[in-house]
C-alpha positions as CSV (number, residue, x, y, z in Angstrom):
1,M,-9.4,22.5,19.1
2,Y,-9.6,20.4,22.4
3,L,-11.8,20.5,25.4
4,V,-11.0,18.8,28.7
5,N,-13.7,18.5,31.1
6,G,-15.7,21.0,29.7
7,K,-12.3,23.7,29.4
8,A,-10.5,24.7,26.4
9,T,-7.1,23.2,27.2
10,T,-4.5,20.8,26.2
11,T,-3.7,19.8,29.3
12,L,-4.6,17.0,31.2
13,D,-3.7,15.8,35.0
14,V,-0.4,13.4,34.6
15,A,-2.0,11.4,37.5
16,D,-5.3,10.8,35.1
17,R,-5.6,6.9,35.1
18,G,-5.8,7.3,31.1
19,F,-2.4,8.4,30.7
20,Q,-1.2,6.0,33.5
21,Y,-2.9,2.8,32.6
22,G,-4.8,3.3,29.2
23,D,-7.8,3.1,31.9
24,G,-10.1,4.3,29.5
25,L,-12.3,4.3,26.1
26,F,-12.2,6.3,23.1
27,E,-14.6,6.9,20.1
28,T,-13.7,8.3,16.5
29,I,-16.5,10.4,14.9
30,E,-17.1,11.5,11.7
31,I,-18.3,15.0,11.0
32,S,-20.1,15.9,7.7
33,K,-22.2,18.5,7.1
34,Q,-21.8,20.2,10.7
35,Q,-23.2,16.6,12.3
36,P,-21.7,13.9,13.9
37,V,-22.6,10.9,12.0
38,F,-23.6,7.8,13.4
39,L,-23.3,9.5,16.8
40,D,-26.2,7.5,18.3
41,L,-24.3,4.2,17.8
42,H,-21.1,5.5,18.7
43,L,-22.6,6.8,22.3
44,Q,-24.3,3.1,22.7
45,R,-20.6,1.6,22.5
46,L,-19.1,4.0,25.0
47,Q,-21.8,3.4,27.2
48,T,-21.5,-0.2,26.6
49,G,-17.3,0.0,27.2
50,C,-18.1,2.1,30.3
51,Q,-20.2,-0.9,31.8
52,R,-17.6,-3.5,31.0
53,L,-15.0,-1.5,32.3
54,H,-17.0,-0.2,35.5
55,L,-16.8,3.2,34.7
56,P,-19.4,5.7,35.3
57,P,-21.9,6.3,32.5
58,P,-21.1,9.5,30.8
59,D,-23.5,12.4,30.7
60,I,-24.8,11.9,27.4
61,K,-26.9,15.2,27.4
62,L,-23.5,17.1,28.1
63,L,-21.5,15.0,25.6
64,V,-24.0,15.8,22.8
65,S,-23.8,19.4,23.8
66,E,-20.2,19.6,23.7
67,I,-19.9,17.5,20.4
68,G,-22.6,20.2,19.0
69,V,-20.2,23.2,19.8
70,F,-17.2,21.3,17.6
71,C,-19.4,20.6,15.0
72,K,-20.4,24.5,14.3
73,R,-16.7,24.8,13.9
74,V,-16.6,22.7,10.9
75,P,-17.4,24.2,7.5
76,K,-20.7,22.9,6.1
77,A,-18.8,21.9,3.1
78,E,-16.0,20.1,4.7
79,Q,-15.5,17.1,7.0
80,A,-13.7,16.6,10.1
81,V,-12.8,13.8,13.0
82,L,-14.0,14.6,16.3
83,K,-12.3,12.2,18.8
84,L,-13.9,11.6,22.0
85,I,-12.0,9.8,25.3
86,I,-13.4,8.9,28.6
87,T,-10.7,7.9,31.3
88,R,-11.3,7.0,34.9
89,G,-9.8,10.2,35.8
90,K,-7.1,10.8,38.4
91,G,-5.9,8.0,40.5
92,G,-2.8,7.2,42.8
93,R,-0.1,5.1,42.3
94,G,-1.3,1.4,41.8
95,Y,-3.6,-0.3,39.8
96,R,-6.6,-0.2,42.2
97,P,-9.5,2.1,40.7
98,P,-10.1,5.1,43.4
99,D,-12.9,4.5,45.4
100,A,-14.4,8.0,44.1
101,I,-14.1,7.9,40.6
102,E,-14.4,11.4,38.8
103,P,-14.1,10.6,34.9
104,S,-12.2,12.8,32.7
105,R,-13.3,13.8,29.0
106,V,-11.2,14.8,26.2
107,L,-12.6,15.9,23.0
108,S,-10.5,17.1,19.9
109,L,-11.2,18.2,16.4
110,H,-9.1,16.8,13.6
111,P,-8.7,17.4,9.9
112,F,-10.2,14.5,7.8
113,P,-7.8,12.2,6.4
114,D,-6.9,12.6,2.8
115,Y,-7.3,9.4,1.2
116,P,-7.0,9.0,-2.2
117,R,-10.7,8.2,-3.8
118,S,-8.6,5.0,-5.6
119,Y,-9.2,3.1,-2.1
120,Q,-12.8,3.3,-2.4
121,E,-13.2,2.7,-6.3
122,H,-10.5,0.2,-6.9
123,G,-9.1,-1.1,-3.7
124,I,-6.3,-1.2,-1.4
125,V,-3.5,-3.6,-1.1
126,A,-2.9,-5.4,2.5
127,R,-0.4,-7.5,4.2
128,F,-0.7,-10.1,7.4
129,C,0.7,-8.7,10.8
130,D,3.5,-10.9,12.8
131,T,1.8,-9.3,15.8
132,R,-0.7,-11.6,17.7
133,L,-3.7,-10.0,19.6
134,G,-4.3,-11.6,22.4
135,L,-7.2,-13.3,24.0
136,N,-9.3,-11.4,26.4
137,P,-13.2,-11.9,26.3
138,A,-13.8,-9.1,29.4
139,L,-12.3,-6.6,26.8
140,A,-13.1,-7.8,23.2
141,G,-15.3,-5.8,21.5
142,I,-14.8,-2.4,23.2
143,K,-12.8,0.3,22.1
144,H,-10.3,0.6,25.2
145,L,-7.3,2.9,25.3
146,N,-4.9,0.1,25.0
147,R,-4.1,-0.3,21.7
148,L,-0.2,-1.1,21.8
149,E,-0.9,-4.6,19.8
150,Q,-2.1,-2.2,16.8
151,V,0.7,0.1,17.3
152,L,3.4,-2.8,17.4
153,A,1.4,-4.1,14.1
154,R,1.4,-0.9,12.2
155,A,4.9,-0.5,13.0
156,E,5.8,-3.3,10.9
157,W,5.7,-1.8,7.5
158,S,6.5,1.6,6.0
159,N,6.0,0.6,2.1
160,P,3.3,3.5,0.9
161,L,1.7,0.6,-1.5
162,I,0.3,-1.4,1.4
163,Q,-2.6,0.5,3.1
164,E,-3.4,-2.1,6.3
165,G,-2.4,-4.7,8.1
166,I,-4.5,-8.2,9.0
167,M,-4.2,-9.2,12.8
168,L,-4.7,-12.8,13.4
169,D,-5.4,-13.8,17.1
170,F,-2.7,-16.5,18.9
171,N,-4.9,-19.2,17.8
172,G,-4.7,-18.3,14.3
173,Q,-7.8,-16.7,13.8
174,V,-8.1,-14.1,11.4
175,I,-9.6,-11.1,13.6
176,E,-9.3,-7.6,11.9
177,G,-7.2,-4.8,10.5
178,T,-4.7,-2.6,12.5
179,M,-7.8,0.0,12.1
180,T,-10.3,-1.7,10.5
181,N,-12.9,-4.4,10.5
182,L,-12.7,-6.9,7.8
183,F,-15.4,-8.8,5.6
184,Y,-14.9,-11.3,2.9
185,V,-17.5,-12.6,0.6
186,K,-17.7,-16.6,-0.4
187,N,-20.5,-17.7,-2.2
188,N,-22.8,-14.8,-2.2
189,T,-22.6,-14.7,1.8
190,L,-21.0,-12.3,3.9
191,Y,-18.5,-13.4,6.7
192,T,-16.7,-11.3,9.4
193,A,-15.1,-12.4,12.5
194,L,-16.8,-13.4,15.7
195,L,-14.6,-11.0,17.9
196,A,-15.5,-13.1,21.3
197,Y,-12.0,-13.3,22.4
198,S,-10.5,-9.9,20.8
199,G,-10.9,-7.2,18.3
200,V,-13.0,-4.1,18.2
201,A,-16.6,-4.2,17.4
202,G,-16.6,-1.5,14.8
203,V,-19.7,1.2,14.4
204,M,-19.4,0.6,10.7
205,R,-19.3,-2.9,10.9
206,Q,-22.5,-2.8,12.9
207,V,-24.3,-0.9,10.6
208,I,-23.3,-3.3,8.1
209,I,-24.3,-6.2,9.9
210,S,-27.8,-4.4,10.8
211,L,-28.5,-3.5,7.2
212,C,-27.5,-6.8,5.9
213,P,-30.9,-8.6,6.6
214,Q,-32.8,-5.5,5.6
215,Q,-31.4,-6.4,2.1
216,A,-31.8,-10.0,2.1
217,L,-28.5,-10.7,2.4
218,H,-27.2,-13.6,4.9
219,V,-24.0,-12.4,7.2
220,I,-21.9,-15.0,9.4
221,E,-20.0,-14.1,12.4
222,H,-17.2,-16.9,12.8
223,N,-13.9,-17.9,13.2
224,Y,-12.0,-18.3,10.2
225,T,-8.3,-18.7,9.1
226,K,-5.9,-17.3,6.7
227,A,-6.6,-19.8,4.0
228,E,-10.5,-19.1,4.1
229,L,-9.8,-15.3,3.7
230,L,-7.2,-16.4,0.6
231,S,-10.2,-18.2,-0.6
232,A,-12.7,-15.4,-0.6
233,D,-14.8,-14.1,-3.5
234,E,-14.2,-10.5,-2.0
235,V,-12.7,-8.9,0.6
236,F,-13.3,-5.6,2.3
237,L,-12.3,-3.3,5.2
238,S,-14.3,-0.9,7.1
239,N,-14.6,1.8,9.9
240,A,-16.4,5.0,10.6
241,I,-13.8,7.2,9.1
242,I,-13.0,5.2,5.7
243,G,-16.3,3.6,5.1
244,I,-15.6,0.8,3.3
245,W,-12.1,0.2,1.4
246,P,-12.5,-2.7,-1.4
247,V,-9.2,-5.3,-0.7
248,R,-7.6,-6.0,-4.3
249,Q,-4.4,-7.8,-3.0
250,I,-3.2,-9.5,0.3
251,E,0.3,-10.1,-0.2
252,N,0.4,-12.4,-3.4
253,S,-3.3,-12.8,-3.5
254,Q,-5.6,-11.0,-6.0
255,F,-9.3,-10.3,-5.5
256,P,-11.8,-8.3,-7.5
257,V,-13.9,-5.6,-6.4
258,G,-17.0,-7.6,-6.9
259,P,-20.8,-6.8,-6.6
260,M,-21.5,-7.5,-3.3
261,T,-18.8,-4.5,-2.0
262,R,-20.4,-2.6,-4.6
263,Q,-23.6,-3.4,-3.4
264,I,-22.8,-2.5,0.5
265,Q,-21.0,0.6,-0.5
266,A,-23.9,1.9,-2.2
267,W,-26.2,1.2,0.6
268,L,-24.2,3.1,3.1
269,M,-24.1,6.1,0.9
270,K,-28.2,6.0,1.0
271,F,-28.1,5.3,4.8
272,K,-25.3,7.5,6.0
273,V,-27.4,9.9,8.2
274,V,-27.4,11.4,11.3
275,G,-29.4,9.7,14.0
276,L,-30.4,6.4,11.2
277,D,-31.7,3.8,13.4
278,V,-30.0,0.6,11.5
279,E,-32.3,-1.7,13.7
280,K,-35.6,-0.6,12.0
């Protein structure tokens, strides 16, 4: 099911700048029990991205209404994935944005990925990617449509025994997975990348960071290297669809599925409700 600017169609104008230049943003939202999970946080990030790209903000009431239509199409006992794309709309040849911007919005509904439960319970295997992330503070954190770095990184392996690739930036700092944010535990402290110059500030990452102080857990955002990651006590990955995957192996290094990872998984199961205000 697709909606393009409110119409049931799969057609988008070829002059759309989202197609021409990747000039836009997207959100990937879990639907569970006919409700969009953490919708407020997704919409907040979308609005932040619009500000950074100088895009007119979307009509939130209209978006929520259209999202509601999609949610009703999913049986209560099932999950699904809703993808929301906002572009700068149509424009002529050349990089300069049009003076009058009429953004496009595209909503699409997809089956929930059928990942083995063992990924959450026993952990996954990851590798380091050769493709490096560029440095650009103007784009760091937002979920813009230009994802060629991730596409190239994900094309580096086809081994089904490897579930995720870990990406570094050009300074050799560990940033994230190709589709996930990365956390590690050392001496009962939780660490994750700062994301000041590259990377996507995921919604699940935000939830985890916001919940930690409520649970008296110290979390530090900082720059760190492969060596620091490989010396960790625990490692896990997160995004809005998978929740948390413990990492049991990165190349030749082994990690236990430790108590802090299990604790955070349990918190998320408890707090994964619609409209949760994680700042409270």
